[in-house]
DOFITOR-691600 format. One record per residue (C-alpha): y negated, x negated, z negated; residue in three letters; residue number from 1. Coordinates in nm, 2 decimals, padded with zeros to 4 digits. Layout:
<atoms>
ATOM       y       x       z  code  pos
ATOM       Y       X       Z   ALA  NUM
...
</atoms>
This chain:
<atoms>
ATOM       y       x       z  code  pos
ATOM  -00.01  -00.01  -00.02   MET    1
ATOM  -00.34  -00.09   00.07   SER    2
ATOM  -00.62  -00.11  -00.20   SER    3
ATOM  -00.72   00.23  -00.31   PRO    4
ATOM  -01.04   00.36  -00.08   LEU    5
ATOM  -01.37   00.44  -00.25   GLY    6
ATOM  -01.49   00.31  -00.58   ASP    7
ATOM  -01.24   00.07  -00.76   GLN    8
ATOM  -01.35   00.20  -01.15   GLU    9
ATOM  -01.52   00.49  -01.29   THR   10
ATOM  -01.47   00.65  -01.58   GLY   11
ATOM  -01.15   00.82  -01.48   ALA   12
ATOM  -00.98   00.55  -01.27   VAL   13
ATOM  -00.94   00.22  -01.37   LYS   14
ATOM  -00.77  -00.08  -01.20   ILE   15
ATOM  -00.60  -00.37  -01.39   THR   16
ATOM  -00.29  -00.59  -01.32   LYS   17
ATOM   00.05  -00.57  -01.42   ASP   18
ATOM   00.23  -00.88  -01.57   LYS   19
ATOM   00.34  -00.97  -01.21   ASN   20
ATOM   00.00  -00.97  -01.08   GLY   21
ATOM   00.02  -00.63  -00.90   VAL   22
ATOM  -00.27  -00.39  -00.90   ASP   23
ATOM  -00.21  -00.10  -01.13   LEU   24
ATOM  -00.44   00.21  -01.12   ILE   25
ATOM  -00.46   00.41  -01.45   THR   26
ATOM  -00.63   00.81  -01.39   LEU   27
ATOM  -00.74   00.94  -01.69   ARG   28
ATOM  -00.90   01.30  -01.74   ASN   29
ATOM  -01.12   01.43  -02.00   PRO   30
ATOM  -00.84   01.61  -02.20   ARG   31
ATOM  -00.65   01.28  -02.24   GLY   32
ATOM  -00.37   01.32  -01.98   PHE   33
ATOM  -00.32   01.00  -01.79   SER   34
ATOM  -00.13   00.84  -01.51   ALA   35
ATOM  -00.06   00.52  -01.39   LYS   36
ATOM   00.01   00.40  -00.99   VAL   37
ATOM   00.12   00.07  -00.90   SER   38
ATOM  -00.02  -00.05  -00.57   LEU   39
ATOM   00.36  -00.20  -00.50   HIS   40
ATOM   00.47   00.09  -00.30   GLY   41
ATOM   00.22   00.35  -00.44   GLY   42
ATOM   00.46   00.44  -00.73   GLN   43
ATOM   00.39   00.65  -00.98   VAL   44
ATOM   00.52   00.45  -01.31   ILE   45
ATOM   00.37   00.66  -01.61   SER   46
ATOM   00.25   01.04  -01.66   TRP   47
ATOM   00.14   01.13  -02.00   LYS   48
ATOM   00.03   01.44  -02.17   ASN   49
ATOM  -00.27   01.49  -02.41   ASP   50
ATOM  -00.06   01.37  -02.69   ARG   51
ATOM   00.03   01.05  -02.51   GLY   52
ATOM   00.41   01.14  -02.48   GLU   53
ATOM   00.55   00.99  -02.15   GLU   54
ATOM   00.69   01.24  -01.91   LEU   55
ATOM   00.85   01.02  -01.68   LEU   56
ATOM   01.16   00.79  -01.74   PHE   57
ATOM   01.14   00.42  -01.72   LYS   58
ATOM   01.47   00.20  -01.74   SER   59
ATOM   01.44  -00.04  -02.04   SER   60
ATOM   01.60  -00.29  -01.75   LYS   61
ATOM   01.34  -00.19  -01.49   ALA   62
ATOM   01.24  -00.49  -01.29   ASN   63
ATOM   00.87  -00.44  -01.18   SER   64
ATOM   00.87  -00.78  -00.99   LYS   65
ATOM   00.82  -00.75  -00.61   PRO   66
ATOM   01.00  -00.68  -00.37   PRO   67
ATOM   01.25  -00.50  -00.62   ALA   68
ATOM   01.15  -00.13  -00.67   PRO   69
ATOM   01.10  -00.01  -01.05   VAL   70
ATOM   01.35   00.26  -01.17   ARG   71
ATOM   01.11   00.47  -01.31   ALA   72
ATOM   00.85   00.74  -01.25   GLY   73
ATOM   00.82   00.87  -00.87   ILE   74
ATOM   00.93   00.62  -00.63   PRO   75
ATOM   00.85   00.75  -00.25   ILE   76
ATOM   01.16   00.71  -00.03   CYS   77
ATOM   01.01   00.65   00.32   PHE   78
ATOM   01.09   00.67   00.62   PRO   79
ATOM   01.47   00.73   00.50   GLN   80
ATOM   01.52   00.92   00.26   ARG   81
ATOM  -01.27   00.89  -00.86   LYS   82
ATOM  -01.40   01.16  -01.09   ASP   83
ATOM  -01.48   01.50  -00.97   CYS   84
ATOM  -01.50   01.81  -01.16   ASP   85
ATOM  -01.26   01.67  -01.46   GLY   86
ATOM  -01.01   01.56  -01.18   LYS   87
ATOM  -00.89   01.17  -01.17   ALA   88
ATOM  -00.74   01.06  -00.81   PHE   89
ATOM  -00.68   00.78  -00.59   ILE   90
ATOM  -00.65   00.74  -00.23   ASP   91
ATOM  -00.37   00.50  -00.08   LEU   92
ATOM  -00.31   00.37   00.26   LEU   93
ATOM   00.01   00.24   00.40   LEU   94
ATOM   00.03   00.08   00.76   LYS   95
ATOM   00.35  -00.10   00.88   PRO   96
ATOM   00.35  -00.47   00.87   SER   97
ATOM   00.52  -00.71   01.13   GLU   98
ATOM   00.81  -00.73   00.89   GLU   99
ATOM   00.81  -00.36   00.85   ASP  100
ATOM   00.81  -00.30   01.25   MET  101
ATOM   01.11  -00.52   01.29   LYS  102
ATOM   01.32  -00.29   01.05   ILE  103
ATOM   01.16   00.04   01.18   TRP  104
ATOM   00.99  -00.01   01.52   PRO  105
ATOM   00.69   00.25   01.47   HIS  106
ATOM   00.33   00.28   01.45   SER  107
ATOM   00.24   00.50   01.15   PHE  108
ATOM  -00.02   00.58   00.88   GLU  109
ATOM   00.09   00.69   00.53   PHE  110
ATOM  -00.18   00.83   00.33   ARG  111
ATOM  -00.12   00.92  -00.03   LEU  112
ATOM  -00.35   01.07  -00.27   ARG  113
ATOM  -00.24   01.08  -00.63   VAL  114
ATOM  -00.43   01.32  -00.85   LEU  115
ATOM  -00.46   01.41  -01.20   LEU  116
ATOM  -00.58   01.78  -01.26   THR  117
ATOM  -00.80   01.90  -01.55   PRO  118
ATOM  -00.51   02.05  -01.74   ASP  119
ATOM  -00.30   01.77  -01.68   GLY  120
ATOM  -00.07   01.86  -01.38   ALA  121
ATOM   00.01   01.56  -01.17   LEU  122
ATOM  -00.02   01.58  -00.79   LYS  123
ATOM   00.10   01.38  -00.48   LEU  124
ATOM  -00.01   01.46  -00.14   ILE  125
ATOM   00.13   01.26   00.16   SER  126
ATOM   00.02   01.25   00.52   ARG  127
ATOM   00.20   01.07   00.78   VAL  128
ATOM   00.06   01.03   01.13   ARG  129
ATOM   00.21   00.88   01.44   ASN  130
ATOM  -00.05   00.62   01.57   ILE  131
ATOM   00.20   00.53   01.82   GLY  132
ATOM   00.27   00.60   02.17   CYS  133
ATOM   00.64   00.70   02.08   LYS  134
ATOM   00.80   01.00   01.89   VAL  135
ATOM   00.96   00.92   01.57   PHE  136
ATOM   01.15   01.08   01.30   SER  137
ATOM   01.17   01.03   00.93   PHE  138
ATOM   01.29   01.19   00.62   SER  139
ATOM   01.10   01.14   00.27   ILE  140
ATOM   01.17   01.22  -00.09   ALA  141
ATOM   00.96   01.21  -00.43   TYR  142
ATOM   01.24   01.06  -00.62   HIS  143
ATOM   01.12   01.19  -00.97   THR  144
ATOM   01.27   01.06  -01.27   TYR  145
ATOM   01.18   01.30  -01.56   PHE  146
ATOM   01.21   01.18  -01.92   SER  147
ATOM   01.44   01.41  -02.10   VAL  148
ATOM   01.61   01.43  -02.45   SER  149
ATOM   01.98   01.44  -02.34   ASP  150
ATOM   02.12   01.55  -02.00   ILE  151
ATOM   02.34   01.78  -02.17   SER  152
ATOM   02.04   01.98  -02.31   GLU  153
ATOM   01.86   02.02  -01.97   VAL  154
ATOM   01.94   02.30  -01.71   ARG  155
ATOM   01.75   02.34  -01.34   VAL  156
ATOM   01.67   02.66  -01.23   GLU  157
ATOM   01.57   02.78  -00.88   GLY  158
ATOM   01.87   02.63  -00.67   LEU  159
ATOM   02.10   02.94  -00.75   GLU  160
ATOM   02.30   03.07  -00.45   THR  161
ATOM   02.17   02.77  -00.23   LEU  162
ATOM   02.38   02.57  -00.01   ASP  163
ATOM   02.37   02.22  -00.07   TYR  164
ATOM   02.53   01.89   00.08   LEU  165
ATOM   02.72   01.69  -00.20   ASP  166
ATOM   02.70   01.32  -00.19   ASN  167
ATOM   02.99   01.26  -00.38   LEU  168
ATOM   03.20   01.43  -00.13   HIS  169
ATOM   03.09   01.28   00.21   HIS  170
ATOM   02.79   01.55   00.23   LYS  171
ATOM   03.06   01.84   00.24   GLU  172
ATOM   02.87   02.17   00.22   ARG  173
ATOM   02.89   02.40  -00.09   PHE  174
ATOM   02.71   02.69  -00.22   THR  175
ATOM   02.57   02.68  -00.57   GLU  176
ATOM   02.78   02.93  -00.78   GLN  177
ATOM   02.60   02.90  -01.12   GLY  178
ATOM   02.31   03.08  -01.28   ASP  179
ATOM   02.15   02.75  -01.33   ALA  180
ATOM   02.26   02.39  -01.29   LEU  181
ATOM   02.37   02.22  -01.60   THR  182
ATOM   02.51   01.85  -01.64   PHE  183
ATOM   02.87   01.74  -01.75   GLU  184
ATOM   02.94   01.45  -01.50   ASN  185
ATOM   02.76   01.27  -01.21   GLU  186
ATOM   02.56   01.49  -00.97   VAL  187
ATOM   02.43   01.39  -00.63   ASP  188
ATOM   02.33   01.67  -00.43   ARG  189
ATOM   02.08   01.78  -00.17   ILE  190
ATOM   01.99   02.15  -00.20   TYR  191
ATOM   01.89   02.30   00.14   ILE  192
ATOM   01.61   02.56   00.20   GLY  193
ATOM   01.51   02.53  -00.16   SER  194
ATOM   01.22   02.75  -00.29   PRO  195
ATOM   00.85   02.64  -00.37   HIS  196
ATOM   00.89   02.62  -00.73   MET  197
ATOM   01.19   02.45  -00.93   ILE  198
ATOM   01.21   02.46  -01.32   GLY  199
ATOM   01.36   02.19  -01.52   VAL  200
ATOM   01.43   02.29  -01.89   PHE  201
ATOM   01.48   02.04  -02.17   ASP  202
ATOM   01.58   02.26  -02.47   HIS  203
ATOM   01.60   01.98  -02.74   GLU  204
ATOM   01.23   01.92  -02.65   LYS  205
ATOM   01.14   02.26  -02.56   LYS  206
ATOM   00.98   02.13  -02.25   ARG  207
ATOM   00.97   02.30  -01.90   THR  208
ATOM   00.88   02.08  -01.61   PHE  209
ATOM   00.78   02.28  -01.31   LEU  210
ATOM   00.78   02.14  -00.95   ILE  211
ATOM   00.58   02.32  -00.69   ARG  212
ATOM   00.63   02.16  -00.35   LYS  213
ATOM   00.49   02.24  -00.01   GLU  214
ATOM   00.62   02.07   00.32   GLY  215
ATOM   00.96   01.96   00.13   LEU  216
ATOM   01.23   02.21   00.22   PRO  217
ATOM   01.47   02.04   00.02   ASP  218
ATOM   01.55   01.95  -00.33   ALA  219
ATOM   01.75   01.66  -00.43   VAL  220
ATOM   01.93   01.66  -00.79   VAL  221
ATOM   02.06   01.33  -00.91   TRP  222
ATOM   02.23   01.17  -01.22   ASN  223
ATOM   02.45   00.89  -01.22   PRO  224
ATOM   02.63   00.96  -01.52   TRP  225
ATOM   02.85   00.70  -01.76   GLU  226
ATOM   03.04   00.49  -01.50   LYS  227
ATOM   02.78   00.47  -01.22   LYS  228
ATOM   02.49   00.39  -01.48   ALA  229
ATOM   02.73   00.08  -01.61   LYS  230
ATOM   02.72  -00.05  -01.25   ALA  231
ATOM   02.33  -00.01  -01.18   ILE  232
ATOM   02.18  -00.35  -01.31   VAL  233
ATOM   01.85  -00.24  -01.39   ASP  234
ATOM   01.96   00.07  -01.60   MET  235
ATOM   02.09   00.05  -01.95   GLY  236
ATOM   02.46   00.19  -02.00   ASP  237
ATOM   02.34   00.51  -02.18   GLU  238
ATOM   02.01   00.56  -02.02   GLU  239
ATOM   02.17   00.83  -01.78   TYR  240
ATOM   02.16   01.06  -02.07   ARG  241
ATOM   01.76   01.04  -02.10   GLN  242
ATOM   01.65   01.12  -01.73   THR  243
ATOM   01.71   01.36  -01.46   ILE  244
ATOM   01.59   01.31  -01.11   CYS  245
ATOM   01.50   01.65  -00.93   VAL  246
ATOM   01.32   01.55  -00.59   ASP  247
ATOM   01.10   01.76  -00.35   GLY  248
ATOM   01.25   01.61  -00.02   ALA  249
ATOM   01.29   01.68   00.37   ALA  250
ATOM   01.62   01.53   00.43   VAL  251
ATOM   01.88   01.74   00.59   GLU  252
ATOM   01.65   01.78   00.90   LYS  253
ATOM   01.43   01.48   00.96   PRO  254
ATOM   01.06   01.55   01.05   ILE  255
ATOM   00.98   01.43   01.39   THR  256
ATOM   00.62   01.37   01.49   LEU  257
ATOM   00.48   01.30   01.85   LYS  258
ATOM   00.20   01.05   01.91   PRO  259
ATOM  -00.10   01.19   01.75   GLY  260
ATOM   00.08   01.44   01.51   GLU  261
ATOM   00.04   01.45   01.13   GLU  262
ATOM   00.27   01.57   00.85   TRP  263
ATOM   00.15   01.68   00.54   THR  264
ATOM   00.39   01.71   00.21   GLY  265
ATOM   00.26   01.80  -00.15   ARG  266
ATOM   00.43   01.79  -00.45   LEU  267
ATOM   00.28   01.93  -00.84   GLU  268
ATOM   00.44   01.85  -01.16   LEU  269
ATOM   00.32   02.03  -01.46   SER  270
ATOM   00.48   02.00  -01.80   ALA  271
ATOM   00.48   02.32  -02.03   LEU  272
</atoms>
């Protein structure tokens, strides 16, 4: 990601550096909500409420040294899978480097706005424009690691009766049968044609996360469970219990852009 557009520091937006020298943007609103965005990938790595409670998960073994991604917050999976009226936001711009073009040879602009609303909701707005002369297709996911008390105390609502592709069974297609999704083992599913709003309920913390999305027809639900968590080097053996990933995504049918066309996707997270 490039440097942020606009002022580099206001009362609501502050730029510092992390321990590896990567620019880190802190957004803060008048009510005390805050968010931190790393310019290594434009990744939201922290979102705190007005009591200072962290709402996003970060592994104790997370490696924040580039080029490694951070197992925390909201990594944006692409192309494959200022202060105004109490709002704090930052605009970021990504253009492909020469090395990027060797991996994915398409000319594009990826604009990301990360915004903290007056009531503490976190909004991410992505715009991808084809600035080249060839058609290209991509998928995208906001891979959101929610911080929860214990995965056994969590349920996800809004996915009932939907078809999903199960990545644990070679993307075989199934239909969700339960009234809510609960967790007793590993889950890695792509729910197709998911609704505009999904709820993640944490009974022990008495907290509800609401996920609102536009331009993102699918929802990915992921938890590695015990065996796979032990094989993930940047995740503690038992930390699978403290997180659930529910992504707003466009995966099943990639988005196709002709030269000059633009796609917009919006994700809004709120904690009640």
